[in-house]
N, C-alpha and C positions, 0 to 999 in steps of 0.2 A: 735768402729765402724768407718769405714772410712768416710770422706766428700765425696761429689759427685759435679762435674763439672755442673754447671748451664749453659745449652744452651742460647744464647742471640738470638734476633730476627732474625739474619742472619745465624743461625745455628752453629755459633762458640762457642767454650768453653770460659766461661768468669770465674769469680770467683767460688770457690768452696763453695757449700752449707754446711752448718754446721748444728749441732744440735740446736745450739743457735738461727739460724735463723728460724727454724721450730717452736721453742719454742716462739719466738718474735712474729711470725706471727698468732699463734693460741691464744697466751696470757696465756701460762701455763709455768710451771717450766721446766728446763733441765730434771731433774729426771723424771718428768712425762712423757716427750716426749720419755725418753730412755726406760721406763716401756711400754710404748704403742707400740713401735715399736719392742720390744723383745717379746711382748705377755704375758707379767706378769700380775698379778692380781692388782687389786688395783686402776684401771682407769675406770673411769664411761665410758658406752659404747658411749654415744655422743661425749665425748671428744676424745676417741680413734679414733672414725670415721672421726673428723675434723683434727687429727694429721696424720692419714693416708692419708687423702686426699691431705693434705699440703705436705707431703713427696712425694707423686705420682707426683703433680704438680711441684715440684722442681726437678724431676728425681732422688731423694734420693734413693741409692740401698737399697732395703728392704731386711731384713734377711729372709732366707728362712724357711719355716714352718717345725718344727720338726716332722719326720714321727713317729707315733706311739705316744701312752699316757702313756707308762709305762717304768720305769727303774729297772732292776733286779740287785740287790746287792748280790753278791756270796761272802759270810764270810767265811773264813778258820777256821778250828779248833782253831787255836791261837786266831783269833779275837773272837770267841764266848766265850771261856775262859776268856779272857780279860774282855769281856761285864760283866761277873758274877763278877770278882775279882776287877777290878781297875777302870771301867768307861771310860776308853780311848776310846774304841769302842762305848760306848753309846753315848758320846758328838760328835764323828764323824758322827754317824748315824743320830743323832738329826740335825746336820747342814745339811746333805744331804736331810733329808726329809723337812725340812723348806724351802729350796731353791727350791726343787722339786714342793713343794705345790705353791709357788709364781709363778712358771712357768706352773702351771697346768698340772704337771705330778705325777703320782702315783709312789712309790716306793714299791717294793716287794723284802724281803730279804730270801735269800735260803743259808742253810749252806752246806759246801762242806768239807768233811773230807779226800776224796782221788780223784783219777783220775775218779773212776765210778760216783761219786757225780758230778764231774765237767763236765763229758760228758752228763749227764742228765740234768744238767742246761742250757748247751750250746745247746742242741737238743730242750729243751722246749722254750727257748728264740728265736732260730732262726726259729722255725716253727710258732711263734705268731706274726701276723703282728701289734700287738699293742705295742710290745716291740721295743723301740727306740735303745737301747744299753744296755752294762752291765758296772757295777763298780764292780772290784775285790778288796776285802778288806783284807789286809795282807796276800798276798800270794807271797811266796818266791820259791817255788817248781819249778824248771826248766821244768820238765815234764807238769805241769799245764799251765806255760806260753807257752810252745811250741804248746799246743793244742788251746790256746786262740789266738794265732797270726793267725791262719787260719780261724777265725770266721769272717763270712761276714757282721757283724754289728759292730759299733764303740765300743772299750773296752778301758777302763780308769783304771789303777791300783791305789789304795787308799793305802798309808802308806807302800808302797813297790815300787820298781822300776824293769825295764826291763834292765839288764845289756847290751843287745844288741841295747837298743833303737829302738826297733819295736813296742813297745806299749808306749802309753802315760801314764804319772803318776802323781800324787800330793802327796807331802810328806813334812813334816818339814824340815827344813835346819838342819839335824841331826849333820853334822860336825861342822857348824859354832856354832851352840847351845852349844855343848859341849866345843868348844873353848872358847866362852864367859863365861861359869861356870868356867873353868880352869884359865882363866884370872883374874876373881874375886877371887879366892882363892890366886894366885900369887901376886895380888896386896896388899894383906892383909899379905903378908910375909911367905907364906907356900911355902914351897919347897919340904917336904916330903909327897906327895899326893897319895893315893891309888884310883884306878879306879875300881869300883865293878859292875860287868856286869854278865848278862847271855847271853853268846856267841850263835851264830847260824844263826842271822838273818842279811841281809846287813844293815838294817837301823842302828842297833845296833852297827854293825862295824864301820859304819860311825862316831858314837859318839866317839868310841874309837880312832879312827883317829884323830878327833877334839882336843881330851885330849893330844895326841902325838904332835898335831901341836902347841899348847899354851906351851907345856914345851920345845920344840925345839927353839921357837922364843924368849925364855928366857935362852937360853944356856944350858938347861937340858936335857940329853939324857935319854929317856925313857928306863926302864929296864923291864925284864919280871915279876920281884917280886913287880913291881908296880901295876900289875893287878890282881885282886882277882875274881875268877869265881865262879858261882853257876849253879845249874842245872834247877833253875825254878825261877820265879818271886815272891816266896812267901817269907814274911818278915822274917819267922823262919829260912829259909836257909842262908839269909844274916846275922843273928844274929850268927849263927852256924860257918860262914866262919869266921867273924871278930873275934870271941871269939877265935877260933883255932889260928889265926894270932897272937893275944895278947899273948896267951900261950906260943906259940912256939918262937916268936920273942921280946916280951914286946911291949911297945908304941912306935914304930919304925916309926910312921907316925904322923902328926898333922892335917891332912884334909882327908876326904873321899868324893869323887864324885861318885855318883851312876849312872847308865844307867835308873834308873827309880824311882819314889818316893816309891814304895812298898820296894824296896832294901834298901832306906835310911831309912825308919821306923826300919827295922831290925837292920841296922848298928847302928842307935843312942841307940837302945836297948842293943846290945853287948857291946858298950863303956860304957854305963851306969852301967851294971851288973858287969862290970870288976872295978868298983869303981872310974871312971872318969867322967868328966862332960862335956855336950855339951852345948855351944861350947868353954867353958874356956879352956879344954884340948885338944879337938878334934872338929874342924868344920865339919859339914856334909852338903852337898849339894845335892839335887836331880834333877831329870828331868822329867818333864811333867806338873807339877803343877796341880795334881789331887785335887777335893774338899776337900779331907781329909788331905791334906798336911798342911793347915791352923790350924788342930786341933790337931796335934802331940804336944808332949812336949819335948823340946820347938817346936814352929811352925817352919815348915821346910822351909828354903830358898831354892829354886829351879828354874829351867828354864821354863817359860811358854810356853808350845806348843799350837799353835791354832788349838785346835782339831775340834771345830764346823766350823771353816773357811776352815779345810781341806777337810770336807764333802761337803760344799757349793760350792768350787772352783772346786771340782772334778765333779760336776753336771753341773756346768757352761762349764767346757771343754768338757764333754760328748756332751752337746748341741751344743757346737761350731763345734765338729766333725761331728755331725748329719747335718750340714746346707748344705751339698753336695758340699762344696768348698774344692777343694785339699789342704791338710795340712800335713806337716811332723810330726811324732810323737814328743812330746816335754815331757821334764821333768820339772815340776814346783814344786820349793820349797818354802816354806812360812818363813817367818823370825820369829824368837823366841827372847825373852828377859829374863833376870835375875829378879827373883822377891825377893826382900830381906824381908826376917822376922828375926828370932832370933836364927837359928842353926849355924850361921857362925859369927866369929870374927877374929881379927887379932891375929897371933900366938905370944905366949909368949916365944918361943924358937928359 
């Protein structure tokens, strides 16, 4: 939130008022002032009123109230399938709900399987004055994005992006996340690394690009045979794909980086069923850091994706867009980090 210029007795602008000034005047913490001014819960009524009066007296620019009290989350089929299987969607939704609750907003979730479902959601949200805006979860279909761009209430994409930058979005920094993971494997001496992925989504393509970035930075030219693809995120498909690779070419790799933890679980099983050990013979690195990753055998080294923070940030961004202040669409990417467990080790070859 910007600081405000404080007029002096002659009507001229002097120093700028800061949140710290208001906190000092009222005798509360900076975080309490921030929560009070943004309408969050957890501030006593009398203290909130004192803060608002102090801000008004100092001509501090007050945030505009959010129109409506509901946010609609339109979740794609891919998001709902993931909700059941892998819990990525679950943690994103938990973060969004927690943040909305702090702001006094209600979350309504609507599944969308096709353009007809999307049209129904848009019509419902557009005609309901209590709906402040929409969050679209894991949507890549260009036809859906095109219809959403014409909606007259703010829209934010979660775990997806608009290639034309007409819609704002919040995602993990998929490209740098995969680069971090690959760098870790390269630092341990691995040079023959496979990338196991399910193609089809831009977010996953960014992870493949991060894999390539890391290789090229170390003077390694990526080749098509370094990428292994599957048709779904099921562990058994990963097991099948890596087993077929070993049968056809032997153990021509020392490490596997997967685009998701579920594929890493299947890859480890394939390596072990072929008579090899993880990580002694083959290191396996996942991405997402789902709760079950810590309970694999061995526990999976992976890249932590800030799932709850993605949901929380999307709600904050939507609220900002509802403030009435003109703003360009923006793409927010959250940082990720490697989580070391026991499925990765230095190469022996």
